[in-house]
Structure formats: C-alpha cells, structure tokens
N, C-alpha and C positions, 0 to 999 in steps of 0.2 A: 582451461581452455584460453585463450590469451582474448585483448581485449577486441584483437580485428576480429577473428573467431566467434565471437560474442557477439558484438556489432551485425556482422552478416548471417549469423544463424537467428537475433530478433529479427531482422532483416524479413527474412523468408520465414515469418510465425512461428518459429521453436518453439512450441509453451516452454519446454526446461530452460533455453535461455532464456527466455522474457521474464521467469522466477527469477533465473540466478541473476535480473542485471536490476529485476527489482531489489530482490534481498538485500543487496550490492550500496543503491541509490536510497532506497524509502529512508533510513530511519536518519543519515545525513539532510535527506526534505525534509524531513519531518522537524526535524532539532531545526535547520534554516528560519522555515513561517512560525513555526511556536515562538522564538525570538522574535519574530518581527508582529505576527497578527493578535500574540496574547489568548485568544481564545483556541482552546486543542480541539474543538468539534470543525473551526473553520481552518485551522494548521491542516489538518490532517485532511479535508476537502481539496485543496487547493495542491496539496501535497499532490495527491494521486490526480487532480487532473492535470499537474505537471507532467507525473507519471504519463500519461496519453498523450501530451503531448510529443515527451520526450518519442512514445513509440511512431508519431506520424512524423515525426520532419527526420528520423533518425536514419533515412537512406537519403536523404540531404545531407548527413554527417563523413567533413571532406579530409578529416584528419590533420587539419592544422592547428592545432591544439589535444589537448589531452581531453578524454572523455569527459572525467569528470567536470572539468572548467565549463566544456559546452553544456553539459545537464543544469550549472550551475547558472548559466549564461539563462538557460530557457528557465529554470525558477524565478528571477530576479523580475523576465518581462510578467509570468507569469503574477510575481506581486503586485507589479504596477498595475495589469488587469483587475489586480482582485481590490487593489483599493479605489482603484477608479468604478465600477461595480459598482461596490459601497456603497459610494458618493452618487452615482445614480438613484440606488434604491432611496435611499436617506433624501434625495429630493424629492422624488416619485414620491413614494411613501407619504412622505410628510404633507402634500398637497392632496394626494388624493389615499386616503388613507385606505379608503375597504378596496383598495387592489393587492393589497397586502394580501387579504386572508382572502380573495377570491383567486389570487396565483396560489398560497400554501391548499386551498380546498383541491387547485385543478391539478398540481402534482404531488404533491401529498402519496395518492394510492400509486401512484407509477413506482415513487421513488421509494415508498418503502415495500414494496413489493421487489427490486431490483435489491434494497442494503439485507431484507430476509436474506434472499436466494444467495447472497456471496455470504454471508453472517454461517448459513447453513452448509457450505460448501466447507466454508472454512473450520466450522466445526465436526464436517464429518470427516474432514484429511486429518482434524486431529486426533480424532478418535479410530482411526487407522495408524499413526504413531503408538512405539512402544511409551510407556510413563516419560521415559530418561526424557528421552526426544522429545517430546510432548510438555515438561518440566523447565527444561534449558530454554525454548523456543518462546514460554508465557515468561520469563525470568528475561526473556531478552526487548521482546518484542511485547509484551502486554504490563509487563513492573516498569520495562525499559535501562534496568540495569547492565551495567559494561560490562565486560569480561572480567575484568580483574575482581569485579563484585559478588560476578556467578562463582567464580573460583569461592571465592572469599564462604560461601553462601552451602555451596558444596562442600564446601572442604577440602577441595581439589587445585590442583596446582592450575596456573593459568595455562601452558600451553594443555593441558587437558582439556580443560574448558574452552579453548581457541578447537581442540579439532573439533570435540565431542559438539560443537557449537556448527561448523561445518556440514557434521555426519547427519545432522536434525535437517539442517535446511537442506540440505539434498535429499535427504528422508520424506519432506514436506512437499517439493517441489515431485518426487515422484508420484507420491500419491494426489497432492494439488491436482496432478493434469489426470489421473483414473479417475478423479471425481470427477469429472467436466461433465460428464452424460448422466447425471443428473436430472433427476425426469423433476422436474418441480411443482408438477402436478399429482404426486404420488400423493397420498393425505401422510403417508410415513413420514415422510422429511418434514412435513409442516407439526406434528403430533412431535418431532424431537423438540426436548427443553432446552432452552436455549442460555447460553454462561451470562 
C-alpha cells in the first residue's frame, strides 16, 4: 500500500493500517527518543505519546513533505513538551514533595490496568503466531536487532530475514486486530502468566 492509501486508511480508523503505520515508524521514534531522553522507559512513553499525536493530527497532513519528515517534526515537539513537563514536575515536586506520592496513588491503578491490558493483548497476539513469526518479531522489537543481525542469528540471508519480518508483521497485525474483542474482566485473561 502506498503512503497516501495508508494515510487515508489510518484516518478512517482501519486497524490494519494503524498497525502498519505503527510498525513502520515506532522503531525510528524509539531510537530518536532513546538518544535524547536516556531512560528507556521514558523514551518508550514519549514515543507512544508521539504516535498518538500523529494519529490525532494525521487528518491535517497536507503532503507538502514526506510523511516521515512530518512525523519526526511532531516527535521534536513532543520532545520539547517532555522536557517542559519534566522541568515543571521537578519544580513542583521539589516544593511540594507530598504531591508526587499523591499523584502516583491516584493514577497508579488505572495506568497499571491499562498497561496490563495491553500486555495481555500483545501476549495473546504472540500466542496466535507461529513460533517462527514470534521469534523474528522478538529479535527485532524486544531484543532490538537489525535485519542484518537477525539474518546472522537465524543463519539465513538478509533478504530472507527481511521477507520473514514483513510476513511476521502482517501476521501480527491480523491477530492483533482479532484480539481487540478480549474481555479483560474474564479471569482467564488475568491468570495468564506474563512474559
């Protein structure tokens, strides 16, 4: 699918297109923020915030630049926001230390629930994939290996690794979309061991 088709499908809330956009740009966003933020956890959080901002702003994309350039422009704004919020928190919490504990208590359960739900959905998605697809996605997105490193690890050619990774992403998207209807109140979902 070309860039303009992808954009129009993302704007119309097509889950597969959103997944494709995610797989296409999240690794670059993660690397961008990790270099500038330092903390892997914060970099991941800002990258996800950026992706959500991209989804919100995509209807206003005017094709005057490449999509990747436009997304990185949003990333730079998110980085500025991150440092601004961090500075405000530092000032606020240094003057009123009790606020940090109060905010953590108030937001903790909801954020923990949302994170657990997403982890469960991803875990269920991985269980729905063949072992080969799950393995190559783990190498790329969990261990952070390049395609060349994946090829070396799996003892296959670069082109074969690239091809498998593409097929694995498509399989992940398909299964991820199918898991959207998970009932998170179902005790079976909660009892599944986390990886």
